[in-house]
C-alpha positions in Angstrom: 132.4 87.6 140.4 131.9 86.2 144.0 128.4 85.6 145.1 128.8 87.9 148.1 129.4 90.8 145.8 126.1 90.3 144.1 124.2 90.2 147.4 126.2 93.1 148.7 125.2 95.2 145.7 121.5 94.4 146.2 121.9 95.2 149.9 123.6 98.5 149.0 120.7 99.4 146.7 118.2 99.0 149.4 114.7 97.5 149.4 113.0 100.7 148.2 115.2 101.0 145.1 114.6 97.3 144.2 110.9 97.7 144.6 111.0 100.9 142.5 112.8 99.0 139.7 110.1 96.3 139.7 107.2 98.7 140.0 108.2 100.9 137.1 105.2 102.1 135.1 106.9 101.5 131.7 107.3 97.8 131.7 104.7 96.6 134.3 106.7 93.4 135.1 105.0 90.2 136.3 106.8 87.2 138.0 105.6 83.6 138.2 107.1 80.8 140.2 108.0 77.3 139.0 104.4 76.1 139.3 103.2 78.9 137.0 101.5 80.9 139.7 101.7 84.6 139.7 103.8 85.9 142.6 104.4 89.5 141.7 102.6 92.0 139.5 103.3 95.7 139.2 100.7 98.1 140.6 100.8 99.8 137.2 99.7 96.6 135.5 96.1 97.8 134.8 97.7 100.1 132.2 99.1 97.2 130.3 97.0 94.2 131.3 93.7 95.8 132.4 93.8 93.8 135.7 94.9 94.7 139.2 97.5 92.7 141.2 95.0 91.9 144.1 92.8 90.1 141.6 95.4 87.6 140.4 98.2 87.1 142.9 98.6 83.4 143.6 96.5 82.3 140.6 97.9 80.2 137.7 99.0 82.4 134.9 97.1 80.5 132.2 93.8 81.4 134.0 94.6 85.1 133.8 96.3 85.5 130.4 95.4 82.7 127.9 97.9 83.3 125.2 101.0 84.1 127.3 104.2 82.2 126.7 105.7 83.1 130.0 105.2 79.6 131.4 107.1 78.1 128.5 110.4 79.8 129.5 110.1 77.8 132.7 110.6 74.6 130.7 113.1 75.8 128.1 115.1 78.3 130.3 115.4 80.5 127.2 114.2 84.1 126.9 111.5 85.0 124.3 112.0 88.7 123.4 109.7 90.9 121.3 106.7 88.6 121.0 103.4 90.2 120.0 100.3 89.1 121.9 96.9 90.5 122.5 96.0 91.3 126.1 92.6 92.8 127.0 92.0 93.4 123.3 95.2 95.4 122.8 98.3 94.4 120.9 101.4 94.3 123.2 105.0 93.6 122.7 106.3 91.4 125.5 109.7 90.1 126.8 109.6 86.8 128.7 112.8 86.1 130.6 113.7 83.0 132.8 114.8 83.8 136.4 117.7 81.6 137.5 119.5 81.2 140.8 123.3 81.4 141.1 123.6 77.7 140.2 121.7 78.2 137.0 118.5 76.6 138.1 115.2 78.1 136.8 113.3 79.4 139.8 110.7 81.4 138.0 110.0 83.7 135.0 109.6 87.4 134.4 107.3 88.9 131.9 107.3 92.6 131.0 106.0 94.9 128.3 108.4 96.5 125.9 105.9 99.1 124.7 102.9 100.3 126.7 101.5 102.6 123.9 100.1 101.4 120.6 101.5 104.5 118.9 105.0 103.3 119.8 104.4 100.0 118.2 103.1 101.7 115.0 106.2 103.9 115.0 108.5 100.9 115.3 106.7 99.1 112.5 106.9 102.2 110.3 110.7 102.4 110.9 111.0 98.7 110.1 109.2 99.3 106.8 111.6 102.1 106.0 114.5 99.8 106.7 113.0 97.1 104.5 112.6 99.6 101.7 116.2 100.8 102.0 117.5 97.2 102.2 115.6 96.4 99.0 117.4 99.3 97.3 120.7 98.4 98.7 120.4 94.8 97.4 119.5 96.0 94.0 121.3 94.0 91.4 121.1 93.0 87.7 119.6 89.5 87.3 118.6 89.7 83.7 121.8 89.6 81.7 125.4 90.7 81.4 126.7 91.3 77.9 130.1 92.5 79.3 131.3 88.9 79.2 131.8 89.4 75.4 135.1 89.8 73.8 134.2 91.7 70.6 135.7 95.1 69.9 132.4 97.0 70.7 132.2 95.3 74.1 135.8 95.9 74.9 135.3 99.6 74.1 132.3 99.7 76.4 134.2 98.0 79.2 137.1 100.4 78.7 134.8 103.4 78.9 133.0 102.1 81.9 136.3 101.6 83.8 137.4 105.1 82.9 134.0 106.5 84.1 134.3 104.6 87.4 137.5 106.6 88.4 135.6 109.8 88.8 132.2 111.1 90.0 131.4 112.8 86.7 127.8 112.2 85.5 127.5 109.4 82.9 125.0 109.1 80.1 124.4 105.6 78.7 122.5 105.2 75.5 121.4 102.2 73.5 118.4 100.3 72.3 116.1 98.4 74.6 117.7 95.3 76.0 121.3 96.2 75.2 122.4 96.2 78.9 122.5 99.9 79.8 121.7 99.0 83.5 124.5 96.4 83.4 127.0 99.1 82.4 125.7 101.4 85.2 126.2 98.6 87.8 129.6 97.9 86.4 130.6 101.5 86.8 129.2 101.6 90.4 130.8 98.4 91.4 134.2 99.5 90.3 134.0 103.0 91.8 134.8 104.3 95.3 131.1 104.2 96.0 130.7 100.5 95.5 130.0 99.9 99.3 127.1 102.4 99.2 123.6 102.1 97.7 122.8 101.8 94.0 119.4 103.2 93.5 117.6 102.8 90.2 114.8 105.1 89.3 112.6 104.3 86.3 111.5 107.6 85.0 108.9 106.0 82.7 107.2 104.1 85.5 106.5 106.9 88.0 103.2 108.8 87.6 103.8 112.5 86.9 102.0 113.7 90.0 104.2 111.5 92.2 107.6 112.3 90.7 108.6 115.0 93.2 107.6 113.0 96.3 109.2 109.8 95.0 112.5 111.5 94.2 112.7 114.1 96.9 110.6 112.6 99.7 108.0 114.5 101.8 107.4 115.6 105.3 104.5 114.3 107.4 101.1 115.6 106.5 102.4 117.4 103.4 99.5 116.2 101.3 96.4 114.0 101.5 97.4 110.4 101.9 100.9 111.2 103.0 102.4 109.0 105.7 102.1 110.6 109.2 105.9 110.0 109.6 107.0 111.4 106.2 109.2 109.6 103.8 112.7 109.8 102.4 113.0 110.2 98.7 115.2 108.0 96.5 117.9 110.6 96.2 118.3 110.5 100.0 118.3 106.7 100.0 121.3 106.9 97.7 123.5 108.9 100.1 127.1 108.1 99.4 126.2 105.9 96.4 124.9 106.0 92.9 121.6 107.0 91.4 120.6 105.6 88.0 117.9 107.6 86.2 116.7 105.0 83.8 114.7 106.2 80.8 115.6 109.8 81.6 114.2 110.9 78.2 110.7 110.3 79.8 111.4 112.9 82.6 108.6 115.5 82.7 109.7 119.1 81.8 109.0 120.5 85.3 111.1 117.7 86.9 113.9 118.4 84.4 114.3 121.9 85.9 114.3 120.5 89.4 116.8 117.8 88.6 119.1 120.5 87.1 118.9 122.4 90.4 119.8 119.2 92.3 122.8 118.6 90.1 124.0 122.1 90.6 123.6 122.4 94.4 123.4 118.7 95.4 120.6 119.4 97.8 116.8 118.9 97.8 113.7 120.3 99.5 111.3 117.6 100.6 107.6 118.2 99.6 106.2 120.2 102.5 109.6 120.7 104.0 111.2 123.9 105.1 114.8 122.8 105.3 117.1 121.8 102.5 118.7 118.3 102.7 122.3 118.0 101.5 123.0 115.1 99.1 126.1 113.1 98.2 125.5 110.8 95.2 126.9 110.1 91.7 124.4 110.3 88.8 124.2 107.9 85.9 121.5 108.3 83.3 120.3 106.0 80.6 117.9 106.1 77.7 117.0 104.4 74.5 115.9 107.7 73.0 118.0 110.3 71.1 118.3 113.1 73.6 119.9 115.4 71.0 116.8 115.2 68.9 114.6 115.8 72.0 116.7 118.9 72.7 116.2 120.2 69.2 112.4 119.6 69.5 112.5 121.4 72.9 111.3 118.3 74.7 114.4 118.0 76.8 116.3 120.9 78.4 119.6 121.7 76.6 121.3 122.7 79.9 120.3 119.5 81.6 121.5 117.5 78.6 125.0 119.0 78.8 125.0 118.5 82.5 124.3 114.7 82.4 126.3 114.1 79.2 129.8 114.7 80.6 130.8 111.0 80.0 128.9 109.2 77.2 128.8 105.4 76.7 126.8 103.7 73.9 125.8 100.0 74.2 125.9 98.0 71.0 123.0 96.0 69.6 123.3 92.2 69.8 123.1 91.8 66.0 126.3 93.9 65.7 128.3 91.5 67.9 127.2 88.0 66.7 130.7 86.6 67.6 129.8 87.3 71.3 126.5 85.4 71.2 128.1 82.0 72.3 129.8 83.7 75.3 126.8 85.6 76.3 124.6 82.6 75.9 126.9 80.5 78.1 126.9 83.2 80.8 123.1 83.4 80.6 122.8 79.6 80.9 124.9 79.6 84.0 122.6 82.3 85.5 119.5 80.4 84.6 120.8 77.2 86.3 120.7 79.1 89.6 117.0 79.7 89.1 116.0 76.6 87.2 117.4 73.5 88.8 116.5 71.0 86.2 117.1 71.3 82.4 120.0 71.3 79.9 123.2 73.1 80.7 124.6 73.5 77.2 123.5 74.5 73.6 123.9 72.3 70.6 125.8 73.5 67.5 122.6 73.7 65.4 120.8 75.7 68.0 123.8 78.1 68.4 123.9 78.6 64.6 120.2 79.6 64.7 120.9 82.0 67.6 123.7 83.6 65.7 121.6 84.1 62.6 118.7 85.8 64.3 118.6 89.6 64.2 117.6 90.0 67.9 115.4 93.1 67.9 115.1 92.7 71.7 118.8 92.3 72.0 120.3 90.5 75.1 117.0 90.7 77.0 115.3 88.8 74.2 118.1 86.2 74.1 117.7 85.6 77.8 114.0 85.1 77.4 114.5 82.6 74.5 117.1 80.6 76.5 114.9 80.6 79.6 112.0 79.2 77.7 114.2 76.6 76.0 115.7 75.5 79.4 112.2 74.9 80.7 110.8 73.1 77.7 113.8 71.1 76.5 113.7 67.4 77.1 117.3 66.4 76.5 120.6 67.3 78.1 121.2 70.2 75.7 119.2 72.9 73.9 118.6 72.0 70.2 117.2 74.0 67.4 113.9 72.3 68.0 113.7 73.8 71.5 113.8 77.3 70.1 110.8 79.4 69.1 109.6 79.0 65.6 110.7 82.5 64.5 114.3 81.7 65.4 114.7 78.0 64.3 113.1 78.5 60.9 115.6 80.7 59.0 114.3 81.1 55.6 116.6 81.8 52.8 116.3 85.3 51.4 113.9 85.2 48.5 114.4 87.1 45.4 112.0 90.0 45.1 109.2 88.7 42.9 108.0 90.9 40.1 104.4 92.0 39.9 102.4 91.9 36.7 104.2 95.1 35.5 107.6 93.4 36.1 108.4 95.5 39.2 108.1 94.7 43.0 105.6 96.5 45.3 107.7 98.4 47.8 104.7 98.9 50.0 104.1 95.1 50.2 107.7 94.5 51.1 107.6 97.1 53.9 104.4 95.8 55.2 105.7 92.3 55.3 108.8 93.4 57.1 106.8 95.4 59.6 104.4 92.5 60.3 107.3 90.1 60.9 109.0 92.5 63.2 105.9 92.9 65.3 105.4 89.1 65.5 109.0 88.6 66.6 108.6 91.4 69.3 105.4 89.9 70.6 106.9 86.4 70.8 109.9 87.8 72.6 107.7 89.6 75.0 105.5 86.5 75.5 102.5 88.4 74.2 103.0 91.4 76.5 102.1 94.4 74.3 103.7 97.0 76.6 107.0 95.1 76.5 106.7 94.5 72.8 106.2 98.2 72.2 109.4 98.9 74.1 111.3 96.4 72.0 110.1 98.0 68.8 110.6 101.5 70.3 107.1 102.7 69.4 104.2 103.8 71.6 101.9 101.0 72.6 98.9 102.8 71.0 100.8 102.6 67.7 101.5 99.0 68.3 97.8 98.3 68.8 97.0 100.0 65.5 99.6 98.0 63.6 98.4 94.7 65.1 94.9 95.5 63.9 96.2 96.6 60.5 98.2 93.4 59.9 95.5 91.2 61.5 98.0 89.7 63.9 96.4 87.3 66.4 98.0 87.6 69.8 
């Protein structure tokens, strides 16, 4: 564009319009020359800076505002947008822009406020936090394990069922013991479905306090209860719009929430806590549990109508001890994943170590296998994991002993059961690295029961 056109446009605007643009009360612009002296300041500056133009015109900027970076753009010729500084005791968001002539030479710099009210800054920060939360959900992935790399018949059946499930939006129920990869299957279904480009939101029903269930799942309006955000909050169902919701440990869902979930699945809409308008939803539901929901239904602990609603497509994940032929493949996959997290260490497993891994019964399933391999990778000194790098309860495989007779010529069934229970608890605690909550989940018992059994068997943790 010719230079004359630029000047003609300015001339066409007129002096009054140009001054009005500079004097606007929303940005309170300030201009300095190449020496860093203030040459212009909006008459509305007292709102933003707490100073009047007559007090500072002609003075060096650094004598007026100590922490301003406006003079730095004179040197770099590059704008600095959205910087936060404190002026007159108030936090301000500032844009510093170099002023150049038509030949590209810096002839000054312009500083202006991006927000002139603290409330606007707080609102922006709140919106950023919401975006961060959503981004965290959208990036949700499975880092622990993936047993679908196996080739055994049970794994092939799971993969076949998962692919079939991914072709529709029908609710899926995934059951299996702790650590068998139920979440992996859920991700597999989502990633192969038409919803793959939308969020995958996992909700752990066992980890949300009962009094927060409704607000976490359905969200709330501002001021709906004490401690609520003044801006309100979207629930996890809303965050999953267009994608998939995984209700993990659905067997732990409180009875009152079971009824509300059933309504959501019937109408696909929710009412936020404190809200007056229903919010339409579009998501696909996948549920998972290590509990027998059929038994819970018979005990009236789980709604029968909800059970049939979520159990349209059922997939059961196998225990690791049932697929020993897949342990080498799964171990190899886990090793490759661990190498992304742990730079140094072995990258293969010796034959003797693999033999020990295949002989172990793995009460914690693939999750326990990953923990064992992670520890071995960290502690091993050689280029491969040997049996000596494995935990004692895995590398020391004792031969089955004949049941010894007691004085009456018969074995004590109680002693045999106690010994088996004690060994199972020790293995679970070792797999959970001493974490009793995790160990109780591996054993599928309540942690209070675990504490009692630890005391009973005099197990030192």
